[in-house]
N, C-alpha and C positions, 0 to 999 in steps of 0.2 A: 377712186384711187388717186393718190397724189401723183403728180407728174414725175417722170423718171429723174433721178438725181444727176446733175452735171458734175462729174468728178474728173480726176486727172486722166482717166482712161477713156473719157467720152469723146465721141466723134460729132461731126456736124449733123444737122438735121437731115441733109440730103442723103447721107450714108445710112442713117437709121431707117429711112423709109424703104431701103432696098434689102434690109436684113431683119432679123428678129429684134425684139426690144432689149436683148441682152447687151452688155457692154461690147463695144466694138474695138477692132484694132485697125491700124492704118493700112495695112497691106494684106491681101489674101495670100496665104502661103500654102504650099502643097502639103499633102498629108505627111506628117513627120511623127515618128514615134519617139516619145521622150523616154529614154531608158533609164532605169534605176534598178540597182540590184535588189532593192527592197520593195519597189513598187510604188503605188500612188500615194494619195493624201494620207499622212500618218501611216505610210505603208508598213512600217515596222509594227503597227498594231496587229497585223495579220500573222505575225510569227506566233510561236507558242505563247499562250497567255502567261502573264506574270501575276504577282500578287495584286497589283492595282492596275497598272498600265505599262505596256512595254512600248518604248518609242526608239527611234533611230537617232543617234548623235549625228548632227549635221555640221557642216563646215562653218566655222565662225566667220562673221562678216568683218571687214576691215574696220579699225577703230574710227576712221573718219567718215565712214559711209553714211551713217544716220545724220551726223552733223552736216555733211554735205547736202543731204536731202532737205534739212531744215533751212539751211542758209542759201539754197540755190538761188542765184540772182534772178533767174527767169521764171521762178515759180509764181503762180497766181497768188493774189493777196490772201485768199481763204485757205490755201494749202498749208498744213501744219504738220507737226510730227505725226498726229493721227490724220492721215491724208484722205480718209474716206468721207462718208456722208455726215459725220458729226458736225462739220462746219459748213455743210452745204444744204441744209434743210431750210424750210420756210422761216421767215423772220419771227413769226409768232411762236412757233414751236422752239426755235433756238432760244428766244428769250425765256421761255418757260424752263427749258432744260438748263440754261445758264443759272437761273435762280434756284432750281432744284439742286444743282451741283454746289452752289454756295451753301445751301442749307445742309446738304450732306457733309460738306467739309466742316461745318460748324458743330456737327455732332449733337443734334437735338433729337436723336432717335429715342432717347429715354423719355421724351415728352410726348412725341407724336410719331406715328409711323410715316415713313417716306417711301416712295416708290424706289425699287432697286431691281437690278437685273441679276438673275441667278442661273448660271449655266450648269445643267445637269445632263446626265446620260450614262449609258452602260459603259463598262470598260471597253477601250479600243473603239470608241464612237467618234474619234476625231475632235474631241473638245479642245485639246491643247492647241492644235493648229487653228481652230476657230477663234479661240481667245487671242492668239497671237495676231490673227487678222483683225480682230476688233481694235486692239490696242497698239498694233504695229511695234510690238516689242517681242524679243525672243524669250520664250519660256523654256526652262530646262527640259532636255529630252533624253538625258542619260538615265538608264534604269536605276532604280534605287532611291532617287530623290523626287522624280517627277510625280506629281499629283498624289502624294501621300498625306497631304494636309490641305485644308482650304486655302486658296490664294485670293486675297482681296486686292483688286487693282482700282485705285481711284485716280481719275484724270481731272485736272483742273487747269483752267487757263490763267496764266500769270498776267498781271496787269503791268503796264508801263514797259513792256518789252523785256521782262526779266529773263534770265537764262533758264536752260533746261535743268531741272533738279529732280531728284528722286530720293525719297526717304524710305528706307526699308526697316520695318520694325516687326517684332515678334509679339503678338497679342496672346498672352497666356491666360486662358480662362479655366484651365484644368491642370491638376497635379497628376503626375504619373506614379502609380504604385504597382510595381511588377508583382507577379504572382508569388514570388518568394517572400515578399513583405506582407502581402495580404492574400491569403489562400483562395479567397473567392473573388479576387479582383478581376480575373479573366472572365467571369460569368457576366453576361449581358442581361440586365433586367430592366423593367420599366423605370425603377428608381435610379438605376445606374446604366444609362443607355450606351455608354462608351467604354465598357469593359474596365481595363485598369486605369482609366482616366476619370478623376473625380473633380467635380466642379468646385471652383473657388472664386474669390474676388479677383477681377481682372488685374493682371500685371503686364504693363507694356514695357518692353525692352528695346531700345534703339539698337539696330544692328549695323546699318551703314547709311551714309549720305553720299549720293552719287551726283556727279555733274557730267558724266560721260555715258551716254545711252548704251554703248557697246559693252559695258560692264554689267548690265542687268542680268544677263543669262547666268554668268558665273556666280554673281552675288546671290541671286535668288536660289540657285542650286544649294549653296552653302547655308543659306538661311533656313531652307527646309531640312537640311541635315541637322542643323542646330536644334530645330523644333523636334526632331525625332530622338534627340538626346537631351531631355529636359533637366536631368540631374548633373549635367556638366555645364560649366560656365560658358555661356553663349559666345562670349568674346573670343574664345579659343578657336572658333570656326570662322571668324571674320576674315575675308580675303585681304591679303596684304599684311596683316598684323598678327593674326591668331596663330598660336603654336601648332595646333592640329592642322590648320590649313597649310602651314609651312612644310609639315612632314608629308602631306598627302596630295597636295594640289597638282604635283607634277606627274602623278600616276595616271596612266591612260587606260582606264577600264570602265566598265558599266556598272560597278557595284559601289556607288557612293565613294568613288576614289579609294577603294580599299578599306573603308571605315565600317566597322561592325556597329550598327545602331542599337540603342537600348530598346526602341519600340519600332514596330513595323508600320505604325500609323499614328497620327495625332489629330485630335479635333481642334487643336490650337491653330491659329491663323497666322500666315505670313502676309503682311500688308505692304503694298507698294503705293506710295502717295506721290504721284508724278505731276509736276507742274511745268508748263512750258507755254510760250506765247501761242495763242490761237487754239489751245485745247478747250474742248467743251467740258463742262463739269458733269461727269458721269461716273458711275460706280458699278463694278462687276465683281461677282463672286464665281470663281472656278472651283467646283467641288470634285473630289475624287470620283472616278467612275464606279458605278454599282456593278458588283460581280456576284457570282453564285458559288464559286469554289476557290479556295485558297491553295497555294502550292503545298504547304505543310499542314498536317492535321492539327497541330497546336495553334495554327493561325486561323482556323475556321471561324472562330468567334468574330473575326473582322468582317465577315459577310454581314452580320447583323449590325455591327458598329457603323459601317459605311452606309447601310440602309437607314439607320436611325439618324445619321447626320444629314442625309438627303431629305428625310421627312421633316427634320427641324427647319431647314431653310425653306422648303416648299410651303410650310405652314404659315410663313409670314404673309399676312393678308395683303400687304401692299407690294409684294414681290411679283415681278413679271418673270415667268419661268421660260427659259430657253432650253427646249428639249432636243438634244443632239441625237439623231438616229441615223446610222450609216446605211447607205443604199446598197451595200454589198452583203447585207444580212437581212433575215426576215424580221420585220418590225413586230411580228407577233411575239417574238422572244424577248422583247424589251422589258426588263425588270423595272426600269425607271418609270415607264409609263403606268405601270400598275400602282406605283407610289403616288403618282399625280392623280390617278383616278380615286384612290382611297382618300386623298386629301381634298377631293372635289375642286382641284385647281385647274381643270381643263379650260374654263373661261378666261383665265389670265395666262395661258400658255401659248408660246410661239414655237411651232415645230421647225427644226432645222435639219433638213436632209443633207447629211455630209457625204463625202466620198462619191459624189455623182460620177466622177471619172472612172470609178470601179464598178459601175452598174453592170450586172451580168446581162448577156444578150436575152432579149425577149422577156425581161423581168420588169418592164415598166408599168404594167397594168395596175398592180396594187398601189404603186406610188402615185399614179394619176388619180386613183380613187381616193387616196388620202388628200391630195391637193384639192379635190373637188368637195371634200368634207363628207365623203361617203363612208370612210373608215377612219378609226382613230381620230375622231374629230377633236380639234382644239379651237379655242376661242379666236385666236388671231391668225389661223391658217399656217401654211408651211412656206419655207424658203429652201432653195437648193444651193449648195456650195461645192466647189472643187478646188481644194487647196493642197495638192500633193507637195512632197519635198522634191524640188527641182534642182538638180546639180548644175553648177556653173558650166556654161558652154553647151547645154542640151537644148537651149532655146536660142533661136536666131536673134541677132541684134534688132531685126525689124520688129519682132513681137514686143520686145521690152523697150524699144526706142521711144515710143510715144509717151511713156510715163514721165511725169514732171520730175526730172532728176538731172543732175549734172552729167552731161554726156561724156565728160572726160574720165569718168570713173566707171568701173563695171557695175552691173546690177547686183544688188544683194539678194539674199534668199527670199525675203518677203516681197520684193518687187518682182522677182521671177514667179513666185506663186500667184500674185495678182495678175501678171501677164498671161500665165497659163490659163487661169480661170476665164479671162476675157476670151481668149482664143477658143477654148473648149466650148463654152456656151454659144459662141457664134459660128460653130462648126468649122473653125479655122485650125483646129488642133484636135486630134483624136485623144481619147482617154488612154489611160495607162494600159488598158487591155486592148488597145488598138480599135476601140469602138467609138464611132461618132455619137454625138448627142442626139437621141432619137427625136423624130418629128412629133411624136405624140405629146411631147412636153411644150410644143410651140405656143399653146394658149397661155402658158405660165411663164413666158419670157420675162415678164416684169417681176418675177419672183426668183430670178437667177442671180447668183453672185453675192459675195459678202457686202459689196457696196449697197445693193438694194436692201439687204437685211439690216444693215446699220442705219440707213436712212429711215426705214420703217420703225426700227427699234427706238430711235431717237424721237420720232414723231409720236410713237405710242407712249413713251415716257412722259412727253410733254402733255399729252391729253390726260394721262393718269394723274399727273401732278395738278393739272388745272381742276380736275374734279374734286380733289381732296384739299385744294388750297384754302377754301373758307374754313374748313375744320382745323387745318394746321394753324391758320391765323388766329382763330379763337383760342386754341389751346396754348399757343405760345404767348399770346397777349395776356391770358389769365395767369400763366406761370410767371410772366415778367412782373405782374402786380404782386404776386406772392413773394417773389425774390426781393423786390424793392421794400416790401413791408418788413421782411426779416432783416434786411440790411439796415433799416432804420433803427432796429433794436440793437444793432452793433455799430455804433458810430465810429468813424475813422479817427485816426490820430489827429489831435488838435494841431493847428498851425504853430502854436507856441506852447510846447509841453511845459516849460518851466512856469509860465504865467498861469496855466491851468492848474498845475499842482499846487503852487503857492496860494492861489486864490481859494482852492478847495480846502486845504489844510487850515488856512486862516479863518475860513467860515466855520469849520469844525471847532476851532479853539474859541471863537466868539460864542458859538452856541452852547459850549460847555459852561461858560461863565454864567449863563442864565439858568443853569440847572437848579440852583437854590432859590430862584425868584418866585417860585410858586407853580402856577399853571397846573400841569397834570402830574408831574413827578412828585412834588412835595406832599400833596394829599395822599398819594399812593404810599409814600414812605411813612407818613403819619399813621396810616391804616395798619401798616406792618408793625409799627411800634406799639400801638394800642392792642393789637392782637397778641403780641408777646406779653404785655402786661396782663391781659385777660387769661392767657394760658398759665402764667405763674400763679395768679390769684386762684385759679380753679384747682390748683394742687394743694391748697391749704389742708392740713390734717382734719379729718372728720371722725366724729365719735357718735356712737349710738347711745341715746339717753332714754329710750322708751322703757316702760316697766309694765308688768301685768300681774294679776293675781294668779298664783300657781295653785293647782289643786293640792289638797292635803296629801301628805305622804306618811306612810307608816314607818316608824323607826323604833325598834325595841318594843313593839307591841303597843305603842302609844300613837295617837293621831297628832301629827305635827301641826302647829298653828300656821295659818296662811302667811306666806312670805311674799315680799316684793323682789322681783328679779328683772333682769334685762331681757328684752326680746332680741332674738339673735338673727334678725334679718337686716338687709342693707337699707338703712334709713335715708341715706344721702344719695339720691339718684341724680343729683346735679353734678356729681363728680365726673371727671373726664372719662373714666373707664367703667363707671356704673357701680363698682363695688361688689362685694360678696359677703356671705356670712363670716363672722369672726371665726378664727381657727378653733376647731373643737366644739362648736356650739350647734345644737339642733333646735328646731322650732319648739320642741317640747322637752328641752333638756332639764336636768335637775337643778336645784339651787346651787349657788356658787360654792357653798360650803362642802358640797359633795361632788367634786369633779370626776367625771368618768375617765376610764383608761384612755379612751380616744382623745379626750381633751388634754390629758397629761402628755400624750405623745406629740400632739401638734404644738402645745405650748413650749415644747423643748426648743423650738426655733427662737423663741424670745429669750430663753436662758442664754443662748449664744450670741444674742444681739444681732441676729440675721433679719433681713427684710422679709415681709410677708410676700408670698408668691402665689397669689390667687388670681385666677382668670376673671374676665369680665362677667358680670352678673347677667343672667338671662331671666325672662319672666318665669321660667319653670323652677327657678331657685327661690322664688319668693315664698315665704310661709303662707299657708292657707289661713283664711279667717281674718285677714287684716284688710281694713279699708284703705282706699287710696289716699285718704286724708292723713294717714300716719306718716307721711313722708317728712323727713327732716329738711328737705329742700326748701320748705316754707321758712324754716329757721334761717337758712343761708340767705334767701332772697330778702327777707324783711330786716335782718339785723346786721348782716356782715357788710352791707354797703357794696356788695358785688353785683352780679348780673340781676336783671329784673326777674320778677316772679313768672313762672310758667305754669301751665295747667297741671292738675294732679296727674301723677304717673308719667309725665313727659320726661324726655332726656335731651340734653344739649351737649353735643360733642364738639368742642372747640378745636381740638387738634389731637390727632392720634399719635401718641409718643412712641418711640421705639420700644420694643417689648421689654428691654432691660430697664427702661426708665419710666414705667407706667406708675401712675398714681397709686399710693397705698389704699387698699380698701378701708372703709370705715371700721374703726375698732369699737368694740364694746368696752364699757367701763371695767368689766371683769378682766378683759385682756390687758388693759392698762395696769390693773392691780397685779396681775401675774408678772408683768415686766418689773414693776416696782419691787415686788417681793423677791424676784430673782436677783435683783441687783442691790438689795439691802444687806448690809453686813450683819452677822448674828449679834444680837444684844443691843441693836440700835432700832428699836421699834418706833413706827409712826414718823420716822424722819426720812424725808426725800433727799437723797444725796445728790451731789453735783454730777456723778456718773449717770444718774437716771436722766437728768435734763440734757446732758451732753448726748446721750444715745438718742433720745426722742427728737431733739432739735436738729441734729445733723442728719438724722434719718428723714426728717420732714423736707429738708432742702435738697436731698440727693436727686430726686427726679427732675431737677432744673436743667440737666444736660440735654434733655429732649427738646424743650422749648428754645434753649439757646442755639442748638444746632439748626432748628427750624428757622429761627430768626436770621442767622448768618446766611443760610442757603437762600432764603427768600430775598434778603437784601442783595445778595450777589446776582441772582437772576433778574431782579428789578433793575439794578445798575447796568448789568450786561445788556439787557434789552434796550434800555434807554440810550446808552452810549453808542451802541451799534446803530440805533435808529438815527442818531445825530450824525454818525459817520456816513451812513448810507445817503442821507439827505445832502450832506456837504459834498460828497463824491458821487453824486447821482449819475454823472456822465462818465465816470471812470470805473464803474463797478465790474466791467469785464477786463480791466487792466490789472497788471501785477501790483500796482501801488495799493489798490483796494484790498487785495489778498494779504499783502504785507502789513498794511495798516491795521486790518482787522485782527491779524495774529498778534501784533504788538499790543494792541488795545486789550485783548483778552488776557495775555500774559501779565500786563500791568495790573489789571483788575484782580486776577488770581493772587498775585503777589501782595497787593494791598489787603485783600481779605484774609490772606494767610497770616499777616502780621496781627490784624485785629483778632482773628480766631485764637492765636497763641496767647495774646494778652487776656482775653476773656476766659479762656480755659484755665489759665493760672488763677484768675479771680474766683472762678467756680471751685477750684480745688481749695482755696482759702475758706470759702463758705462751708464746705462740707468737712473740713478738718476739725473745726472747733466752733461752738456757739460763742459769739462775742459781739458786744455792742457797748459803746459809751453813751449812747442816747437813752439814758435812763428814763427821762421824761416821756418820750414816745413809747418806750417799752411798757411803762406803767400804765399809760393811757390805753394801749392796746390790750394789756392783760385785763384791765377793768372791763373794757367793752366785751371781750370774749368770755370773761367770767359771768357777766350779766346775761349774755346770750345763752350760755350753757345752763345757768341756774334757772332762768325763766322757763326754758323748754324742758328741762329735767323736772321741774315742779309741775308743769302742765301734764306730762305723761304719767307722773306718779299719781296725780289726782284722777286721771282717766282710769288708771288701774284700780285705784281705791273706789271710785264710783261704780265700776263695773261697765260692761260693754254698752248697755242701753243708755245710761245716764252719762257715761264718759264720752260717748261719741257726740253728745249734744254740746260739749264744752267747746267754746271757740278757741282757735289757735291764737297765741299771743301776737299782737300787732307789732309793727316795726317801731322800735323804741324811739327813733329819730322823728317819727311822725306823730308821736303822742305829746300832748301838752302836759304841763306840770300837774294839773289837777288829775288828769287821767293816770299819770304815773303814780301819784300819791295814792289813788284809790287801789291801783293794782298792788302796790307794796302792802297796803293795809290788808287786802284780801289774802295775799300770800302768807302774811304773818299769822292770820287766823287759821288758814288751812294747814300750815306747818304744825300747829298745835295738835291737829288731828293725825297728821302723817307721822310725826315724830322725826327725830334726826335721820338724815340721809346717810346710809352706811358707806356711800361712795363719795362723801364730801372731799376726802383727800384726793381721790382720783380726778374729781371735777376741777379741783384747784390746779393739779398738774396739767390737765388738758388745756385750761385757760392760759397758763403760762407758756405752754408749747405753741398754742395758736397765736398768742400775743407776740412771741419772739418771731414766729414765722412772718407775721405781717411787717414787723420792723425790718427783718433781714431781707424780705422780698422787695420792699420799697427801695432799700439800698442796692440790691442786685439789679433791679429793673433800671434804676437811674444810671447806675454805672455802665451797664451794657448799652443802653440806648445812647448815652452820652458819648461813648466811644464811636458810635456810628454817626450820630447827627453832628457832634461837635469835633470829631476826630477824622473818621474815614472820609466822609463826604467833602469837607473843606479841603482835605489833603488831595483828593482826586481832582476836584475842580481847580485847585491851585496848580498842580503839576500839568494837567492836560491843557490848561489855558495858557501855559507858558512854553508853547512850542515843543512839547514833549515828543509828539509824533514826528515833527520835523527833524529833531535831533536823532531819533532812533532810525529814521529812514535815510539819514545821511544827507539831508538837503538843507540843513541849517546854515552851514558855512563850508567853505572850501569845496565847492561843487564845480562840475564841468557840465556842458550841455549834454554829454553822453549819459550823465547820471539821471537826468530827467527822461531821456529817451528810453533808458533801460527800465525805469519804473512804468513807462507807458506800454511796455510790451504786454502781450496777451498770453493767457494760458494756451497751450498747444491746441487744445480742442477748439477754442474760440477762434484762434488764428486760422486754423484749417477750415473752419466753417465759413469765415468771412472770405477767405481766398476762393473757396468753392462757390459761394454765392456771387462773388464778383465775376468769376469766370462764367457762371450761368447768365448773369445779367448782361455781360458783354455779348455772349453768343445770342441771347434772345433779342437784344437790341439790334444786332446786325441782321438777325433773321427778319425782324419787322421792317428794317430799312430796305432789305432786299425785296420783300413783298411789296412795300410801298413803291419802290422804283418800278417794279413790274406793273403794278396797278396804274401808275402814272404814265406808262409808256403809251404813246398814241397807236402803236402797232399791236397792243394787247387788248383783246376783248374776250373775257372768259366765256361769254355766251357763244361767241363765234367759234372759239377754239373747241368748245365741247360739242358743237354741232357740225364742225367740219368733217367731211368724209375722209377716211384714211385710204 
């Protein structure tokens, strides 16, 4: 066991040898009864029980009394505001506790658990007097405010001889919702352990900053009243300035100064952060007393609420529990100890037997058994205290005289309590029941008095801290690395904001100038242009030129001769949308001279000049009995100069157009004939009028709106991505600043506006193309018509011969080769063969329709070349140079307002961060500062020659 602590009430060694180990007094006095109308320590606790704790209002001390005690000229160097064992423990333990206090004040509990002291006990167990003895401050004793919420008292030693200061704050972790607002709020459940109080994010409100210790009692009383009225502005209760305080502070009663509170209890905490020279860094929680019955039936739920609150604090694994149990009641009735047992917290519990001066006669046996560890065993044993309320003048000056105080002033209440405790445990003063301290407790003299308890408590805190110090160091060190890494991603404001902004914007402008130099962007843009050209080419009108031998039909009792007609399947599967059968045709339909009623109905769409509205072809729509070599796709691949040949039956989808702009399915020659006939005026036979060409040609170019939209959208996304990439690279260190957000927004608006201008121009050009077929380039038009006429004629002749030869011989006939790949001799042979075969086939009844199709396809090629060139020129030669020219000429600088007439504040404003990033940086910096101070404190402790972790952990207590 550690040696007895030398404190302000200690005597010389010669006197201690003649008496017990309890604190001594200077003079043996006769038996004297200290009278008090209410009785001993927290004597008012013995009155009728109240909601939480009933205490007696005591006489306030003079304002200068505590100051006098601090500044007493004859006080020993180690005597401070907390004048007990906190500053009189061994050097090793003191250094550990000082470091622990620094870490507690830094607030790193969210990173690692720190040892803490939690004072718990049943109602009327004398906890308030005990806590007053620990901290040497007056806690409120008037009924209605005392101990109706947790009180956190943090003591810390100020450096450099700073003044005594106390910050009082309200730590609000819960919102109050009375039963009328939430009908089930009063019900206490596992999910809601505090009845009408619901957990929220912590909100800390400053209540008062004190420099006069005598004002703590009144300030703390009003702080607790404010806590019990959470829906009222807390500043109204502030002593000296609050309006509610002004109206009620002069009333002298025991019911919150006449105030009717919203709540009878609060789990929110009133925190006192006290700093003074010589104070050890320690932290205490004083919890409301556990009770079993409330005054009013409607408040019975508070029994569970207070119990749940006690369980919460006891469950903290690093908490050292101080269990207050009064010696004037049976310990078997303690509800608090049952909570400690349920939490298995006995090993970290210190028992405190309070009100020893009220011990009934012949009742010491069970308490001795507890002190010996035979009953209600706790890990750190028991201490005994006797701290009654002692009125002024009821103790002789000789008892109080030896305490280290200014003899010119009278003793205050706490000094009288300490003097009474000394005299009582040394049998120099009877208890309040006129009983001397029994001899059966003699063997536990070293466990008597608050001084001994505080010394042991401080030593135990130091040992507990020493055990968990390596873990604390590892966790804080790891967290410091994480914080530094996150802060590295959020660089601070540059020393010269203007230089950084101008340099970054200049780098962006320079990078934009290289946009057209090649590298990655121009090949990507060229790919978009070529894709657009391919999409337009794929929309060229397609026609079905296949023929087959139809079976004989009976007409008027005679067998009709075999006729040549068109096959009504989709021959051109290289089209964008696949195609579908021509309107009104079936795989085995009748000759064109005998249209069915269904064909007539569908062909009515052509009579009105409407577009075909057929969906994409699927394999199930293809007519049976046709080989894969029947595809017209080979015609397109070999003769049109378009995309390369694909395998039989394959499909190539270059771009899926919007539904309203899909490519027209391939038409049969019969469908073309129906359109011509529908638009031919009566009496003008075999003449194709201008109206027919106008309809077919403008119809052919109408689907261009789909590829045009796709072109502009793709160009926009390409430019947007590239320009923002350049912006991000140039402003890489400023991406969390407002300048990057503003510059990005300006750049996007600029690009949208430029694309909108181009979109408007090209939309107008598209309208011109679809309004009327027109061209002055007759030479190109003629060349294209000849090419398309040759393509159609060769393939038409090929399929007519296949039908003429029949399935077996016709399928052996080779498909015409690409005309451009054939030599003159091969072309001559093909022409000669075709002329000979035409003699067998006879004239083609669809010669007129083939000529119309050739002219339409020829015009399409001429118009599409013009359209593609115009659209891509607007982008490559118009949009892109315009963007480069404007952005490289300080466009962003002007829009951001930093081009001219600037002030230093202009650049500082652009360097501001968004609120979330700023808050995150501030939080990270605060964490870093606290973690760095934590590591510095630990390093100072480790470097101390008086600190040895191994020794501290193995020292006996």
